[in-house]
matplotlib code that plots the C-alpha trace (Angstrom):
import matplotlib.pyplot as plt

x = [-7.5, -4.4, -3.9, -7.0, -5.4, -6.9, -10.3, -8.9, -6.9, -5.9, -8.4, -6.4, -4.2, -7.0, -7.8, -4.6, -4.9, -4.6, -1.1, 0.1, 1.6, -0.6, -4.9, -6.5, -6.3, -3.1, -0.6, 1.8, 5.3, 8.4, 10.4, 13.7, 16.1, 19.7, 19.8, 18.0, 18.2, 16.6, 15.1, 15.8, 15.4, 12.1, 10.4, 6.9, 7.2, 8.1, 5.7, 2.9, 0.2, 1.3, 2.7, 0.2, 2.4, 2.3, 4.6, 4.5, 6.8, 8.1, 11.0, 12.8, 12.1, 8.1, 6.3, 3.5, 5.4, 7.2, 4.2, 2.7, 5.6, 4.1, 1.0, 2.9, 5.1, 1.8, 0.5, 3.2, 3.6, -0.1, 0.0, 3.2, 1.9, -0.2, 1.8, 1.9, 5.4, 5.7, 8.1, 8.9, 10.9, 12.7, 14.0, 16.8, 20.6, 21.2, 23.6, 20.4, 18.2, 20.4, 20.9, 18.2, 16.8, 19.7, 18.6, 14.8, 12.4, 10.9, 9.9, 9.4, 11.3, 13.3, 14.6, 16.3, 15.0, 17.1, 17.5, 13.6, 12.7, 10.4, 8.9, 8.4, 6.6, 4.0, 3.6, 4.6, 6.8, 3.7, 5.0, 2.5, 3.8, 3.6, 1.5, 0.7, -0.5, -1.6, -0.8, -2.6, -1.2, -1.9, 0.7, -2.8, -2.5, -5.8, -5.9, -4.0, -4.0, -2.8, -0.9, -3.7, -6.0, -5.0, -6.1, -9.9, -9.0, -5.9, -8.1, -10.5, -7.8, -6.3, -10.1, -10.7, -13.6, -11.9, -13.7, -11.1, -13.6, -16.1, -13.2, -11.6, -15.2, -14.9, -11.5, -13.3, -16.2, -13.2, -12.0, -15.4, -15.1, -12.3, -13.8, -16.7, -14.3, -12.6, -15.6, -17.2, -19.5, -19.9, -23.4, -23.0, -20.0, -21.6, -24.4, -22.0, -20.1, -23.2, -24.3, -20.5, -21.3, -24.5, -22.2, -18.8, -20.0, -17.4, -15.1, -12.8, -11.9, -15.6, -16.4, -13.5, -14.8, -18.6, -17.5, -14.9, -18.2, -20.3, -17.5, -16.9, -20.7, -20.2, -22.2, -19.9, -22.6, -23.9, -19.7, -19.7, -23.0, -21.9, -18.6, -20.3, -22.3, -19.8, -17.7, -20.2, -19.5, -16.0, -15.0, -11.4, -10.5, -7.4, -8.7, -12.1, -10.5, -8.3, -11.9, -13.4, -10.6, -10.0, -13.3, -13.5, -10.8, -12.5, -15.4, -13.6, -15.1, -11.8, -14.2, -15.8, -12.2, -10.5, -13.7, -13.5, -9.8, -10.3, -13.2, -11.5, -8.3, -11.0, -12.7, -9.1, -7.9, -6.8, -5.3, -1.5, -0.4, -3.3, -3.2, 0.7, -0.1, -2.4, 0.0, 2.5, -0.4, -1.4, 2.4, 2.6, 5.0, 5.4, 6.9, 3.7, 1.2, 1.5, -1.6, 0.0, -2.6, -4.3, -0.7, 0.6, -2.6, -2.9, 1.1, 0.2, -2.3, -0.1, 2.4, 0.8, -1.0, 0.1, -0.6, 2.7, 6.2, 9.3, 10.3, 6.7, 7.2, 10.4, 8.5, 5.5, 8.6, 10.1, 6.9, 5.9, 10.0, 9.7, 6.6, 7.8, 10.3, 8.0, 6.2, 8.9, 9.2, 13.1, 14.2, 11.1, 11.6, 15.4, 14.3, 11.9, 14.8, 17.0, 14.7, 14.1, 17.6, 18.2, 15.5, 16.9, 20.7, 19.4, 17.5, 20.7, 18.5, 20.7, 18.5, 20.0, 22.6, 20.4, 17.6, 21.5, 22.2, 18.5, 19.0, 22.3, 20.3, 17.9, 20.3, 22.3, 19.2, 17.9, 21.5, 21.4, 18.3, 18.9, 21.7, 24.4, 27.2, 28.3, 32.0]
y = [-19.5, -17.2, -14.0, -14.0, -11.1, -9.1, -9.4, -8.8, -6.0, -5.3, -7.7, -10.3, -7.8, -6.0, -8.8, -9.6, -5.9, -7.7, -8.3, -4.1, -2.6, 0.2, 0.8, 3.9, 6.5, 6.4, 8.7, 7.5, 6.3, 8.2, 6.7, 5.4, 5.4, 3.5, 5.2, 7.2, 6.2, 8.1, 11.8, 12.4, 12.1, 13.2, 12.9, 12.5, 15.2, 17.9, 17.4, 17.5, 20.7, 20.7, 16.8, 13.8, 10.7, 7.7, 5.0, 1.7, -1.5, -3.0, -5.5, -5.8, -9.4, -9.4, -8.9, -7.4, -4.8, -4.3, -4.4, -1.3, 1.2, 2.5, 2.7, 5.3, 7.3, 8.4, 9.1, 11.6, 12.8, 13.8, 15.1, 16.4, 20.2, 19.4, 18.1, 14.5, 12.5, 8.6, 6.9, 3.3, 1.5, -1.6, -3.8, -4.9, -3.8, -0.1, -1.8, -4.2, -1.1, 1.2, -0.8, -2.1, 1.3, 2.7, 4.0, 3.4, 6.1, 6.3, 10.0, 9.4, 8.8, 5.8, 4.3, 1.4, 0.5, 0.8, -2.9, -3.4, -0.7, 1.7, -1.9, -3.4, -0.2, -0.5, -3.8, -5.6, -8.4, -8.7, -10.2, -9.1, -6.9, -4.8, -2.5, 1.4, 3.2, 6.8, 9.4, 12.7, 16.0, 16.0, 13.1, 10.5, 7.2, 7.2, 4.2, 1.0, -0.9, -2.0, 0.3, -0.1, 0.8, 4.2, 6.3, 7.3, 7.2, 9.2, 11.7, 12.1, 13.0, 15.5, 16.9, 16.9, 14.3, 11.4, 10.0, 8.4, 6.4, 5.3, 3.5, 2.4, 0.8, -1.1, -2.3, -4.4, -5.3, -6.7, -8.9, -10.7, -10.7, -12.5, -14.6, -15.4, -17.1, -19.3, -20.8, -20.9, -18.6, -16.9, -15.5, -14.3, -12.0, -11.0, -9.9, -7.4, -6.5, -5.5, -3.2, -1.4, -0.9, 0.8, 4.3, 3.7, 2.7, 4.0, 1.8, -0.2, -3.2, -3.7, -4.0, -6.8, -8.4, -8.6, -9.5, -12.4, -13.6, -14.3, -16.5, -18.5, -18.9, -20.0, -17.2, -15.8, -14.2, -11.5, -11.1, -9.6, -7.9, -6.2, -5.2, -3.6, -2.1, -0.3, 0.5, 2.2, 5.4, 4.5, 3.8, 4.3, 2.6, 0.4, -2.4, -2.4, -3.3, -5.8, -7.8, -7.7, -9.1, -12.1, -12.1, -12.6, -14.8, -17.5, -17.6, -18.4, -15.5, -14.5, -12.7, -10.2, -9.9, -8.5, -6.2, -5.0, -4.0, -1.8, -0.4, 0.9, 2.2, 4.4, 6.0, 6.6, 8.2, 11.7, 10.1, 9.1, 8.0, 5.6, 4.3, 3.6, 2.0, -0.1, -1.0, -2.5, -4.4, -6.0, -6.7, -9.4, -10.3, -14.4, -14.9, -15.3, -13.8, -10.1, -9.0, -7.4, -5.5, -3.7, -2.9, -1.6, 0.6, 1.8, 2.9, 4.0, 6.7, 7.6, 8.4, 10.6, 12.7, 16.4, 16.6, 15.1, 17.1, 15.5, 13.2, 11.7, 11.2, 9.2, 7.0, 6.5, 6.1, 3.0, 1.1, 2.0, 0.8, -2.5, -3.2, -2.4, -4.9, -7.9, -7.6, -7.6, -3.8, -3.4, -0.6, 1.2, 0.4, 1.5, 4.9, 5.5, 3.9, 6.4, 9.6, 8.4, 7.8, 11.7, 13.4, 11.8, 12.7, 16.0, 16.3, 14.6, 11.7, 8.6, 6.2, 7.9, 4.9, 2.0, 3.8, 3.6, 0.1, -1.1, 0.9, -0.3, -3.8, -2.7, -1.7, -4.8, -6.9, -5.1, -5.8, -9.5, -9.6, -8.0, -10.9, -8.1, -9.4, -8.4, -7.3]
z = [-0.8, -2.0, -1.9, 0.9, 3.2, 0.1, 2.2, 5.1, 5.5, 8.7, 10.5, 11.6, 12.9, 14.1, 16.1, 17.3, 18.8, 23.0, 22.6, 21.4, 24.1, 23.2, 22.2, 20.4, 23.0, 24.7, 24.7, 21.8, 23.3, 22.6, 19.3, 19.8, 17.1, 16.5, 13.0, 10.8, 7.0, 5.2, 5.5, 8.1, 12.3, 14.2, 17.7, 19.1, 21.8, 18.5, 16.7, 19.6, 18.1, 14.5, 13.3, 12.4, 12.6, 10.9, 12.0, 10.4, 11.6, 8.6, 7.8, 4.3, 4.2, 4.9, 1.1, 2.8, 4.4, 1.0, -1.3, 1.0, 0.4, -2.7, -1.1, 1.6, -0.7, -2.6, 0.7, 1.9, -1.3, -0.7, 3.1, 3.0, 3.4, 5.4, 8.6, 8.1, 8.6, 7.9, 9.5, 8.5, 11.9, 11.0, 14.2, 11.7, 11.4, 10.0, 7.3, 6.2, 5.8, 4.4, 1.5, 0.7, 0.9, -1.4, -5.0, -3.8, -4.2, -0.6, 0.8, 4.1, 6.8, 7.1, 11.1, 12.7, 15.6, 19.0, 20.1, 19.6, 22.5, 20.2, 18.7, 22.5, 23.4, 20.7, 19.7, 22.5, 21.1, 18.4, 15.0, 12.4, 10.1, 8.9, 11.2, 11.3, 14.0, 13.4, 15.9, 16.1, 16.6, 20.6, 20.1, 21.2, 19.1, 16.5, 15.1, 14.5, 11.4, 8.0, 6.4, 2.7, 4.6, 6.1, 3.3, 5.2, 8.8, 8.0, 5.6, 8.5, 11.1, 9.0, 8.4, 12.3, 12.0, 13.1, 16.5, 18.1, 21.1, 18.0, 16.7, 19.7, 20.3, 16.6, 17.4, 20.1, 17.3, 15.4, 18.4, 18.5, 14.7, 15.6, 18.4, 16.0, 12.9, 15.2, 16.2, 12.4, 13.4, 10.5, 10.0, 14.0, 12.7, 10.0, 11.8, 13.9, 10.6, 9.0, 12.1, 12.3, 8.1, 9.0, 11.3, 9.3, 5.4, 3.6, 5.8, 3.7, 6.4, 7.0, 3.9, 3.3, 5.8, 4.6, 1.4, 3.1, 5.9, 2.4, 0.6, 4.0, 3.7, -0.1, -1.4, -3.9, -6.0, -3.1, -2.3, -5.7, -6.2, -2.6, -3.4, -7.0, -5.2, -3.0, -6.5, -7.9, -5.2, -4.9, -8.4, -7.8, -4.7, -4.9, -2.4, -3.7, -7.2, -5.2, -3.5, -7.3, -8.9, -6.5, -6.3, -10.4, -9.9, -7.5, -9.6, -13.0, -14.5, -16.2, -18.9, -16.8, -15.3, -18.4, -18.5, -15.3, -15.4, -18.2, -16.9, -13.9, -15.4, -17.2, -14.2, -13.2, -16.4, -14.7, -12.1, -13.1, -9.7, -8.9, -13.0, -12.7, -8.9, -10.7, -13.7, -10.7, -9.5, -12.8, -12.9, -9.8, -8.1, -10.2, -13.9, -15.8, -13.6, -15.0, -16.9, -19.6, -21.5, -18.6, -17.3, -20.1, -21.4, -17.5, -17.8, -21.2, -20.3, -16.8, -18.6, -21.5, -18.6, -18.5, -15.1, -14.4, -12.9, -14.0, -11.1, -11.1, -15.2, -14.0, -11.6, -13.6, -16.8, -14.9, -14.9, -18.5, -19.4, -17.2, -19.5, -22.6, -22.0, -20.9, -23.9, -26.2, -27.1, -26.1, -28.2, -26.7, -23.1, -23.3, -24.7, -22.3, -19.5, -21.0, -20.1, -16.4, -16.3, -17.0, -15.3, -12.0, -12.4, -13.4, -10.5, -8.5, -7.0, -6.1, -7.6, -11.0, -10.5, -10.4, -13.3, -15.8, -14.6, -15.7, -19.3, -19.6, -19.3, -21.9, -24.4, -24.1, -24.3, -27.1, -28.8, -28.5, -30.0, -32.7, -33.2, -32.5, -30.3, -27.1, -26.3]

ax = plt.figure().add_subplot(projection="3d")
ax.plot(x, y, z, "-o")
ax.set_aspect("equal")
plt.show()
């Protein structure tokens, strides 16, 4: 089942927690960094009492890591004035990370590990990346999981409503569920999951697990009904969006899928950044898999919002220009990309160089399409 990780979010990661060097409730080890690539240095010690840290281990060749970057960017923007600092740490060389991130819109800190010293202190050689650790203001590891699943625990940590003891207990349940999965005892795994959901009904990881278990039990209709029920109270939840689209694809309910795309876009109509994230997801990563109609609708709706500042308009404009290029409206793509380029240049953002290259590419493609010779 392709992309079945959609259903699990951080489950297999959470199940592997015994291999981590730290666990929920431990004091976070200090970072040992060889080079800071973006947005300056930080230390756990300096942040005690005032900063919540999100430490993410990633790599330039890790597709799930790259897919999580826009989400981390959005979260850093959302919480930038609430004492939250995100640090992405790679064990690759500084040159590799610097070349990869050059010109990219990344608003959180990017660092290179010092000979894997930080990695070993947190991960203990576990290769499951991306892996994310949320460290509260006391310097305590409050949560461990996948970067796409941090929104809810982070919100509760920021507002002081997060229970570390319950989280540690829940991770024990995850490990038990993983054991039952290995033994194909799905009914028992479902019982534990439903029990956990009673105390944490909004936990997307648990929701994902329950849906996945329904699939393993060949109860696809029940899985779909369950997600629909949750969506009624969380109509703009991106993880639930991915869950339902995956279920509908598996059931080959393509007409229902098309309707759901438009319903979800309408639910997000007043959230341009979320619409942009959605549009990028709908474009996919492989040739021919883009959902062009809903992607275009989402991007156009996002770009038309009056809530955007100039840099946000540039970020969304890049998405919209790319879609216009894909659907053959290359003149329109060049026009939007020119706006993107000018915004970035006027705001002295290094990414303007990359934006100019894309603009020139669109302009050249338009000329070729009009039968003009390129000198």
